[in-house]
N, C-alpha and C positions, 0 to 999 in steps of 0.2 A: 780802382783800387779802393778796395771797403777803407771806412774809416780806421777799423782797428788794427790796420796795417799803415805804416808809414816810410818812408824812407828817409834814411838820414839827410839832413841839409847840411850843407858847408856852412851856413850862418849858425847853426848850432853848435857848431864843432869846435870853436873858439876854447882853448883851455887857459886856466890862469899859469902854467908852468910848460915849457915847451923841453921836448924833448927827442934825439935824433931816433931812429930808426933803430929798433932792437937787432943786434947781428948776433950771429954765433960765430965761434971761431970755423975756417972752413970756408971761408968766401962768400957767406949767403946770409940774407936777412929777410925779418918779417915788420911789415908796415900798413897802415889803412893804404889803400888804394885812392890813387888820385893824385898823390903827393901834396906837401904843404901841410900834413897833418901831425904831430909826432904821436898823436893817439887816439883812440874811438870816443866818442860822446855819445848818449842816446838819452831821449826824453821821451814818457809818455806816461798813462795813467795804468791802473793794475789792469791786467789781460792784455795790453797791448805787445804786439809785434812789429819789432823794428826789424830793418836791414841793412845791411852794410855790406862791404869786399875787404878780405886781408889779402894784402899781395905779397909772396913770398919771392925773392930777387936772388938768383944763383949768380954769384958774378966769377964761378970757377970754373976750372977746364972740364970736369966730369959732371955728369946727370947726378941729380940727389933725389932721393924719397922724403917726403917732409910729414910728418903724421901731427894732425891740430887736435886741438881739443880745449874746452872752455873752464875756468874755473870762478865761482863768486855771483853768477847768475846762469840760467837756463840757455847755453848758447846751441845752435844745431848747424852743422856747417853742409855745404852742398857735397864736399868730400870731405871724407876723415883723413884721406890720404893723398899725397898729390905728388905725381914725379915732375921734377922739373928738368929741364935739359940744361945743357951749358950757357951762360951768359944769357939767360931767358928770364924772364919773370912769369908769374903764373896768376891768377886772381882768383881766388875761390868765395864767393859769396857767402854768407851767413846771416840767419836771423837771433835775436835775442828776445826772448818773450818776459817781460815783466809779469813776475807772480801776482794771482790773483788778489793774495791776502799781503800783499808788500804795502806797507805804511809810507806814506810820502816822505820824500827826503832822498839823499845821495846815498847810493852804494856802490863798492868799485869792485871790478872784474877784470878777468886776463886772458887773453890768448896766448897760449903756449904751443910753440911749433918746435918738432924734435925730430931729429934726423936719425939715420939709421946707427950713426957712431954714439948716440946720445949725447949729442950736442943740441942746447936748447936756446932759444928764443922767447922774450914776451913782450906783448904790444898790452898798455892798459887800455881798459875800459870805463868810463865814469858813465853810470846809470843813475838818472833821476827820475824818480816815481812822481808823478803830479799827484793832484788832489786833496781835497781839504784833510786840514789837521784836525783830530778830534779827539780829545781824552775823556776819558768814561772808566770807570773803575766801580766794581761791585763788590760785595765781602757776601758770604754766603756759606751755608750748610753750618752754621756758627753751633759747639757741642761741646757740653759741659763731663770733663773728663774726670777721674779720680783725683787728679792731681797737674791739668793742664785745663787748657780752652783750645781746642781745635776748632779751623776757621778754612775757608777757601775763598782767595783772592781771582778776579777773573778780569783782565782787561779787553771791554767793550770797545775801545776806540779804535784811533789810527795812528797812532804813535807809541813809543815804547814809554813804561813808565817805571818809576823807583817809588812804591809807594811809602807811607809815613801811617802808624797806629798809635791810635789812644784808647786805653781800656779802662772801664770803671766798673765797679760790683759795689750794690747798694743791697743791706740786709735790713730787717724788720727794725734793728736801733739805729741804722744809719749806715756810712760806707765803709764798705770793707777794704778797699783799696782804688786809688785814681791814678793812673799812670800816664804821666805826660808823654805828648805823642814822640815818638821816635823813629829813624829814618831803617825800614827794614833791610837785611842782607839780600836783596831778591830783585832782578831787572826782567818787569813783564814786558812781553813783544805783543803786540796787537793780538786779539785774540785768543792768547794762552790762559792758562790759569794754573796757581800753584797752590797745594795742601799745604798749610802751615799749623804752628800751635804756640800758644803763650802759657809761660811758665804760672803756676797756681799752689805753690804747696801754702799748706795749713787749710785747706776749704773746709768750712763749717760743717760741723758733723749735725747741726738742728739749727735750721734757719730757713728761710724764703728770701730768696737772692736775684737779682733781678742785673743781667750785664750787658753792659754795653759797648760795643767794638766801633769804632769811627777811624775811617782811612781816609787820607787825601793823597794826591799827587798833584805833580805841575800840571799845567792848562787848566786848570778848576775841577779838578778829576775829585768827586768825594762819595762816601756812601758811608751810613751808618745800619749797624745790626745790633736788635736788642732778644735776649735769648733768657727766660725766668726758670726758674726751679726750685720746688722745695726738696730740702734735703730732711729726712727723719731718719733716725739710728735704728731700724725696725728690730735689731736683735736686742737691745736693750728694751724697747717698747713689747716686744715678744715675752721676754722676762719677767717683767715688772707684772703684764697682765697676768702670767702664769700665777706668779705669787699672789695677787689679790684675788683671781679665781680660787685660790684652792680651797681658803677656809669656806668661802661662801658654798660651794658643792658638799664641804662635810658638812656642814650644816643643815641642808637642804636634805642630805640621808638622813640624820638623826631624827628630822622632822617627820620624814616622810615612816621611820619606824615606830615613834611614839604616837604616831596617828593611825596605825592600822587596826583593825576591829578583833577582839578577842574571840578566840575559837570558840563555837559553841560547847558546852556539858556535853560530854557521852551521853547517850539515853540511857536509863536504866530498863531491865526488863521488868513487866508487871507482875504480882502473884495474883490467882483466884481462888477465894475460899469457896469451901464446899458446904452448900445448903442443907441444912434439914428438913 
């Protein structure tokens, strides 16, 4: 058997709380096969495929058909529907796959059994994902807009993060604002990204500005991004330039007119005298 596939060991199936087998009205119940286990427990790293068996016990006098499905984790059953004769127990193998991008830690899942009359029974499955815990966070694509600062936060670690943000803007004459760190109303799952914005009312019309965004999160995650911009009111500059340019253009035209050469006088027709 490959190392990627593990059979669940009884030594790993101890739980902090005990619970009876899940039963449904009608005289049948579902529980982990083998007895002595109130629920399932699975442990493995991302991508690991784990195997176990669920037992459906029919204590009634008639056969029944039960359909199985899983929630909270990728579960696959050897049979999605099983017919259980009267006073008989059926055992159905299944696998649970630890998602490849799952962060380390515990997650809850369930196996649900449902009969033809709509009666259900549920068995808890606790899945523990193993692996190193890494906190890593970056702030990217910072953009200065008309009245806000846009940016993207990316969780590049293996743990869910709730980031904190501090923002500072400096102009030519000194700080424009300096906002203390505050907790953002987002929770980033490992590998996820989210686009956010920070309000900036009263952005200067004429200034050279450096904006610094600093993000932190639990576990030592931190990053800083700096963006620079030059704000110039081009409409006003164009208007002033037009006003200053007009007199100069008029003076140049006058000088050209004054410096133009006079037209030559028209030629006169000569007269010839008659000699004697």
